[in-house]
PLY file of the C-alpha trace (Angstrom):
ply
format ascii 1.0
element vertex 397
property float x
property float y
property float z
element edge 396
property int vertex1
property int vertex2
end_header
40.32 26.02 -84.97
41.68 27.24 -81.61
40.63 30.67 -80.39
42.30 32.73 -77.72
40.09 32.97 -74.62
38.95 36.23 -73.10
40.88 37.83 -70.26
39.39 39.92 -67.49
40.74 43.23 -66.24
39.66 45.01 -63.03
37.69 48.12 -63.97
35.05 50.51 -62.69
32.32 52.10 -64.78
31.67 55.61 -63.47
29.63 58.68 -64.20
31.45 61.95 -63.77
29.45 65.12 -64.45
27.52 64.53 -67.68
29.92 61.86 -68.97
30.54 58.16 -68.36
33.75 56.20 -68.71
35.66 53.05 -67.86
38.23 53.66 -65.09
41.38 51.60 -64.61
44.13 51.50 -62.05
47.31 51.52 -64.14
48.75 48.57 -62.22
45.72 46.43 -63.15
46.27 46.75 -66.89
48.04 43.94 -68.77
51.76 44.64 -68.81
51.94 45.60 -72.52
49.23 48.24 -71.91
50.88 49.77 -68.85
52.95 52.02 -71.09
51.68 54.35 -73.84
51.56 52.85 -77.31
49.74 50.61 -79.74
48.96 47.87 -77.21
47.28 50.29 -74.81
45.26 51.94 -77.55
44.19 48.59 -79.01
43.07 47.37 -75.59
41.00 50.48 -74.85
39.44 50.42 -78.30
38.30 46.83 -77.70
37.02 47.62 -74.20
34.85 50.46 -75.53
33.81 48.62 -78.73
35.57 50.63 -81.41
35.98 51.11 -84.26
32.34 50.38 -85.01
31.15 51.09 -88.58
27.60 50.80 -87.27
28.28 53.65 -84.85
26.65 51.85 -81.90
29.52 50.29 -79.90
27.27 47.30 -79.20
30.25 44.97 -78.57
31.83 47.13 -75.87
31.29 49.46 -72.95
30.87 52.63 -75.01
27.54 54.37 -75.41
28.06 55.60 -78.99
28.34 59.28 -78.03
31.32 61.49 -77.28
30.12 61.66 -73.65
30.23 57.88 -73.20
33.19 56.77 -75.32
35.79 57.53 -72.69
38.53 55.81 -70.68
40.56 56.86 -67.64
43.83 55.46 -66.28
44.89 56.44 -62.76
48.04 55.76 -60.77
49.83 56.95 -57.66
51.22 60.34 -58.60
54.84 60.73 -59.61
54.56 64.50 -59.08
55.49 66.14 -55.77
52.52 67.26 -53.65
50.00 65.35 -55.76
47.97 62.26 -54.89
47.07 60.78 -58.25
48.12 60.95 -61.92
45.08 61.14 -64.21
45.29 60.17 -67.87
42.25 60.51 -70.13
41.65 58.75 -73.45
38.82 59.85 -75.75
37.99 56.81 -77.85
36.82 57.38 -81.41
33.55 55.65 -82.18
34.06 54.79 -85.84
37.83 55.09 -86.27
40.68 53.05 -84.77
42.31 55.66 -82.56
42.36 57.03 -79.05
42.84 60.79 -78.68
45.15 61.70 -75.79
45.37 65.42 -76.62
43.15 66.84 -73.87
41.37 66.42 -70.56
37.78 65.48 -69.75
36.50 67.97 -67.21
33.35 66.01 -66.49
35.13 62.75 -65.67
37.51 64.76 -63.49
34.65 64.79 -60.97
34.99 61.01 -60.60
38.79 60.87 -60.38
39.02 61.80 -56.70
36.45 59.22 -55.62
38.14 56.46 -57.64
41.55 57.44 -56.28
40.29 57.19 -52.69
38.62 53.82 -53.27
41.74 52.44 -54.93
44.05 53.45 -52.10
45.85 56.04 -54.20
45.26 58.73 -51.57
47.17 58.38 -48.31
44.78 57.12 -45.64
45.99 59.80 -43.19
44.56 62.48 -45.48
41.07 60.98 -45.63
38.78 62.34 -42.89
36.21 60.22 -41.15
33.61 62.80 -42.08
33.91 65.97 -44.16
35.77 66.83 -47.36
38.84 65.04 -48.65
41.00 67.27 -50.81
42.48 65.19 -53.63
45.38 66.70 -55.54
45.24 65.50 -59.15
47.96 65.74 -61.78
46.29 65.81 -65.19
48.90 64.10 -67.37
47.36 64.92 -70.76
47.82 68.65 -70.25
50.30 68.77 -67.32
47.97 70.67 -65.01
46.95 70.52 -61.37
43.31 69.97 -60.41
41.97 70.00 -56.88
38.84 67.94 -56.14
36.93 68.23 -52.87
35.33 64.84 -52.27
32.63 64.43 -49.58
33.38 61.62 -47.15
31.03 60.00 -44.65
32.12 57.31 -42.24
35.52 57.16 -43.90
33.94 56.28 -47.28
33.26 58.40 -50.35
29.77 59.86 -50.15
28.07 59.58 -53.54
24.43 60.30 -52.69
23.11 63.78 -52.01
20.76 66.51 -53.16
23.02 68.37 -55.60
21.32 68.69 -58.98
23.27 69.00 -62.22
21.44 69.81 -65.44
22.05 67.00 -67.90
22.02 64.37 -65.12
18.64 62.91 -64.16
19.20 62.11 -60.49
20.71 64.22 -57.67
23.98 63.19 -56.02
26.69 64.54 -53.73
28.33 67.78 -54.83
31.98 67.64 -55.88
33.71 71.00 -56.18
36.60 71.09 -58.65
39.33 73.70 -58.96
41.28 73.84 -62.22
44.52 75.62 -61.29
46.27 77.77 -63.88
44.07 76.21 -66.59
45.55 78.05 -69.57
47.23 75.59 -71.94
51.01 75.59 -72.10
53.52 74.91 -74.77
51.40 73.04 -77.33
51.80 73.71 -81.03
53.23 77.08 -82.06
51.26 79.11 -79.54
54.09 79.15 -77.02
51.69 78.49 -74.19
49.73 81.73 -74.60
46.14 81.76 -73.41
45.29 83.57 -76.64
47.60 81.94 -79.20
47.10 84.65 -81.83
47.60 87.43 -79.30
44.08 88.73 -79.91
40.91 88.56 -77.83
38.86 88.59 -81.04
40.40 87.27 -84.21
39.20 86.92 -87.79
38.95 83.34 -88.98
38.67 82.74 -92.72
36.57 79.64 -93.26
35.39 78.49 -96.70
31.61 78.70 -96.88
31.48 81.38 -94.19
34.10 83.89 -95.22
35.50 85.98 -92.39
34.18 84.95 -88.97
34.89 86.77 -85.75
36.33 84.26 -83.29
37.84 84.07 -79.84
40.55 81.41 -79.81
41.49 80.46 -76.27
43.65 77.85 -74.51
42.01 77.43 -71.11
40.64 74.15 -69.82
40.78 72.90 -73.37
41.63 74.70 -76.64
38.34 76.20 -77.82
37.13 78.16 -80.84
34.24 80.49 -79.97
32.14 82.03 -82.75
28.92 84.03 -82.69
25.73 82.03 -83.25
24.20 84.76 -85.41
27.19 84.76 -87.75
26.64 81.09 -88.66
22.87 81.12 -88.87
21.90 79.99 -85.36
20.23 81.55 -82.31
22.22 79.84 -79.56
19.11 78.05 -78.25
19.44 74.94 -80.44
19.12 71.40 -79.10
20.92 68.33 -80.43
18.30 67.35 -83.01
18.63 70.73 -84.74
22.24 70.04 -85.66
23.30 66.41 -85.23
21.01 65.14 -87.98
22.27 67.75 -90.44
25.39 66.36 -92.11
26.02 69.61 -94.01
25.92 71.61 -90.76
28.30 69.18 -89.06
30.70 69.48 -91.98
30.63 73.27 -91.64
31.38 73.05 -87.93
34.25 70.69 -88.64
35.64 73.24 -91.11
35.47 75.93 -88.41
37.23 73.58 -85.98
39.95 72.64 -88.47
40.73 76.22 -89.48
40.67 77.22 -85.82
43.14 74.46 -84.95
45.42 75.66 -87.71
45.26 79.28 -86.54
45.90 78.21 -82.92
49.02 76.29 -83.92
47.60 72.95 -82.79
48.16 71.48 -86.26
50.46 72.41 -89.11
48.18 71.25 -91.94
44.41 71.00 -92.25
44.69 67.29 -92.98
45.86 66.70 -89.40
42.52 67.84 -87.90
40.81 64.53 -88.71
43.22 62.67 -86.44
42.72 65.14 -83.60
38.98 64.98 -82.95
39.05 65.76 -79.22
40.69 69.18 -79.54
40.05 71.96 -80.18
36.40 72.28 -79.29
34.15 74.59 -81.27
31.34 76.50 -79.58
28.86 79.15 -80.62
27.59 81.80 -78.25
24.71 84.27 -78.06
23.21 86.76 -75.59
20.63 85.23 -73.22
17.30 84.14 -74.67
14.36 82.13 -73.34
14.36 78.50 -74.48
13.14 75.04 -73.51
15.85 72.57 -72.57
16.01 68.96 -73.75
14.25 67.82 -70.55
11.37 70.24 -71.11
12.63 72.67 -68.46
12.06 76.33 -69.34
15.27 78.37 -69.15
14.55 82.07 -68.78
16.84 84.68 -70.28
16.82 86.38 -66.90
18.39 83.34 -65.26
21.48 83.17 -67.48
24.23 85.50 -68.66
24.58 83.99 -72.13
23.80 80.90 -74.21
26.49 78.47 -75.36
26.33 75.41 -77.56
29.45 73.28 -78.03
30.43 70.38 -80.25
32.47 67.39 -79.11
33.82 64.68 -81.40
31.86 66.11 -84.30
28.43 66.33 -82.64
26.55 68.91 -80.59
27.02 68.00 -76.93
23.89 67.20 -74.94
25.01 69.51 -72.11
28.49 71.02 -71.73
31.95 69.53 -71.54
33.61 70.39 -68.23
36.80 71.60 -69.88
34.80 73.77 -72.29
33.00 75.23 -69.26
36.43 76.26 -67.95
37.11 77.95 -71.30
33.73 79.70 -71.12
34.28 80.93 -67.57
37.79 82.12 -68.37
36.78 83.93 -71.57
33.81 85.51 -69.80
36.14 86.92 -67.14
38.26 88.74 -69.72
36.66 91.95 -71.04
36.48 92.10 -74.82
36.25 88.42 -75.76
33.20 87.29 -77.71
32.06 85.30 -74.66
32.41 88.33 -72.39
30.58 90.58 -74.86
27.71 88.10 -75.25
27.39 88.10 -71.45
27.07 91.89 -71.41
30.73 92.90 -71.19
32.69 94.31 -68.27
34.47 92.58 -65.41
33.00 89.41 -63.95
34.23 86.59 -61.75
31.51 84.06 -62.56
29.06 83.34 -65.36
25.92 81.24 -65.60
25.30 80.03 -69.13
22.53 78.11 -70.82
23.27 74.83 -72.60
20.99 72.23 -74.22
20.22 70.47 -70.92
19.86 73.55 -68.72
22.31 75.88 -67.00
25.76 75.79 -65.42
27.69 78.28 -63.31
31.47 78.51 -63.49
33.80 80.96 -61.80
37.20 82.16 -62.95
39.83 84.59 -61.65
41.63 86.36 -64.49
44.35 88.99 -64.22
46.32 91.09 -66.70
50.00 91.88 -66.37
52.18 93.60 -68.98
49.37 93.24 -71.49
49.11 89.46 -71.03
46.09 87.75 -69.52
46.39 84.85 -67.11
43.88 82.92 -65.04
44.77 81.53 -61.62
41.91 79.06 -61.38
38.45 78.14 -62.56
35.90 76.56 -60.23
32.75 74.54 -60.84
30.62 71.94 -59.11
29.83 68.53 -60.57
28.83 65.15 -59.17
29.93 61.56 -59.71
29.13 58.01 -58.72
30.11 54.41 -59.36
27.73 52.67 -61.76
29.37 49.23 -61.81
32.61 47.70 -60.65
34.30 44.39 -61.28
36.07 43.34 -64.48
35.83 44.06 -68.18
36.52 41.18 -70.52
38.31 41.34 -73.86
39.75 38.72 -76.24
43.28 37.92 -75.10
44.78 38.67 -78.52
43.16 42.09 -79.05
46.23 44.10 -78.03
0 1
1 2
2 3
3 4
4 5
5 6
6 7
7 8
8 9
9 10
10 11
11 12
12 13
13 14
14 15
15 16
16 17
17 18
18 19
19 20
20 21
21 22
22 23
23 24
24 25
25 26
26 27
27 28
28 29
29 30
30 31
31 32
32 33
33 34
34 35
35 36
36 37
37 38
38 39
39 40
40 41
41 42
42 43
43 44
44 45
45 46
46 47
47 48
48 49
49 50
50 51
51 52
52 53
53 54
54 55
55 56
56 57
57 58
58 59
59 60
60 61
61 62
62 63
63 64
64 65
65 66
66 67
67 68
68 69
69 70
70 71
71 72
72 73
73 74
74 75
75 76
76 77
77 78
78 79
79 80
80 81
81 82
82 83
83 84
84 85
85 86
86 87
87 88
88 89
89 90
90 91
91 92
92 93
93 94
94 95
95 96
96 97
97 98
98 99
99 100
100 101
101 102
102 103
103 104
104 105
105 106
106 107
107 108
108 109
109 110
110 111
111 112
112 113
113 114
114 115
115 116
116 117
117 118
118 119
119 120
120 121
121 122
122 123
123 124
124 125
125 126
126 127
127 128
128 129
129 130
130 131
131 132
132 133
133 134
134 135
135 136
136 137
137 138
138 139
139 140
140 141
141 142
142 143
143 144
144 145
145 146
146 147
147 148
148 149
149 150
150 151
151 152
152 153
153 154
154 155
155 156
156 157
157 158
158 159
159 160
160 161
161 162
162 163
163 164
164 165
165 166
166 167
167 168
168 169
169 170
170 171
171 172
172 173
173 174
174 175
175 176
176 177
177 178
178 179
179 180
180 181
181 182
182 183
183 184
184 185
185 186
186 187
187 188
188 189
189 190
190 191
191 192
192 193
193 194
194 195
195 196
196 197
197 198
198 199
199 200
200 201
201 202
202 203
203 204
204 205
205 206
206 207
207 208
208 209
209 210
210 211
211 212
212 213
213 214
214 215
215 216
216 217
217 218
218 219
219 220
220 221
221 222
222 223
223 224
224 225
225 226
226 227
227 228
228 229
229 230
230 231
231 232
232 233
233 234
234 235
235 236
236 237
237 238
238 239
239 240
240 241
241 242
242 243
243 244
244 245
245 246
246 247
247 248
248 249
249 250
250 251
251 252
252 253
253 254
254 255
255 256
256 257
257 258
258 259
259 260
260 261
261 262
262 263
263 264
264 265
265 266
266 267
267 268
268 269
269 270
270 271
271 272
272 273
273 274
274 275
275 276
276 277
277 278
278 279
279 280
280 281
281 282
282 283
283 284
284 285
285 286
286 287
287 288
288 289
289 290
290 291
291 292
292 293
293 294
294 295
295 296
296 297
297 298
298 299
299 300
300 301
301 302
302 303
303 304
304 305
305 306
306 307
307 308
308 309
309 310
310 311
311 312
312 313
313 314
314 315
315 316
316 317
317 318
318 319
319 320
320 321
321 322
322 323
323 324
324 325
325 326
326 327
327 328
328 329
329 330
330 331
331 332
332 333
333 334
334 335
335 336
336 337
337 338
338 339
339 340
340 341
341 342
342 343
343 344
344 345
345 346
346 347
347 348
348 349
349 350
350 351
351 352
352 353
353 354
354 355
355 356
356 357
357 358
358 359
359 360
360 361
361 362
362 363
363 364
364 365
365 366
366 367
367 368
368 369
369 370
370 371
371 372
372 373
373 374
374 375
375 376
376 377
377 378
378 379
379 380
380 381
381 382
382 383
383 384
384 385
385 386
386 387
387 388
388 389
389 390
390 391
391 392
392 393
393 394
394 395
395 396
């Protein structure tokens, strides 16, 4: 019996923030996968090793978590005044689909560096030493992101002393600006930052009854609920939730009903095919706790505690896009996030997550009763882990 041989595709395996993913230059993909569709999805599924009923992604590049089952496709930007077009695919671990409905804020930290190394940024704009400002068009959500990439000797500087909780080793700091991060035009929300028109809504969820919730489109659509209302303290680590199938089912119910209320889906049955968005997070006022690394986080060092779920599991740190949602909601007086942080006006918030703490800033304004946010800012880090080629069977797409 004759079998089709493997093909090899240029690729780079990168860490960005607290995530890892396989990065591709669009022009390096096989021709059938250079356009959106079944061939592209099938190729990326095979690269990552999905769907895997064992949940391990042993036969692929994925790491069997939402933070490591990710793909990125970059190309020279087709948008005026932008350097690179950034497309993110969240690959399901156990199901045969790739979710293109949102951005990955963590991997955004690696986009600028990859774009520079791939020649997608005009050489005249890259300093010999200093910061290179990379203008990114995020195609999933049609938003502009600005990344400030350190450069030394004309090359991307990856090493440094910037420490990011959730990442073991220090690296160079990458500052990221998410411009006008409120979502636009998806579902029935009409592009409103608060799709229901309320800072605090009431979400009816079977098993919980009426839950107070802040439903926000900023960074990524997110459903915020109070930890105390669902039986938690806000200091939980992954093992407290991810091994509890009943708890995960309850969180999925909150997420599905939140998606319905936000206009992201028209029927609850659609939530299962939209795992990447919205996110669901629970918040609480600051409390002392011990992070997953054993580091003591003092209540006096944070403004609030946040725990968020991604792809059906409690995240080990915090998704970058969810951090944008947290910072934006914290800047708007009256949201559940703002109230948990003590209320009032604020331009930045430091929150506790399972791996430690993170600070994010946001500038929010109100005009004619409507809130808007001009930008959210945070610092991450990124580095190349491996570069070369990925190999896949030639008939997999």
